[in-house]
N, C-alpha and C positions, 0 to 999 in steps of 0.2 A: 657953559659950552662943554660938550663931551670931548675929551681928548682921545684921539685914536692913535695907536702905535702899531707899527708893523715890525715883525721880527723875521729876519732871514737867518736861518741856522744851517750850518754845514756839520755833518758828522765828521769824526776824525778821519774816516776813510775817504770822504769827499775832499777834505782838505789835503790829504796826502796825494790824491789823484791830481788836484789842481797844482800842487807844488811840482809834481813831475811834469805835468803838461806845460807849465810855464817856466820850468827850470829855475825855481827860486826857493828860498828858505821860508819858514813860517812867518818870520817877522816881516819880510817883504810882502808876502801874500796877504797878511792881515792889514797892512797899510794900503795895499791895492784894493782890497775889499772895502775898506773905509772910504777910499776915493770913489769907488763905483757906487756905493750906497749914497754918498752925498750927491753924486750926479743924478742918481735915480730919484732922490727926493726933490731935487731942483726941477727935474723933468716933470714930475707929477704936479708940483706947485705951478709951473709955467703952462701946463697943458691940460689942466683939469676942467677948463671951461666946456670942452666937448662932452666930457663925462657928466658934468652937471646938467647940461642940456638934455642928454639922454635920460638921466635919472628923473628929471622933471617931467619929461614926456611919459616915462613909464609909470610914474606915480599918478599922473593925470588919467592915464588909461585904466589903471587899477581902480581909482576912485569912480570912474565912469561905469565900469563893469560890476562894481560891488554895490 
């Protein structure tokens, strides 16, 4: 099985902007980003069925036309 990883990266300037926007320090922001990432991963794991169906249909169409 091929393992896929997704990376979300913020530049220093983006992190500073987020700190100002939410009125927090970097430690708090980093923890909040970790929480958000975990929720995002859970959302994908729980809701991937629609995307699997779409991908299956796209592959079938591609095979049909090739």
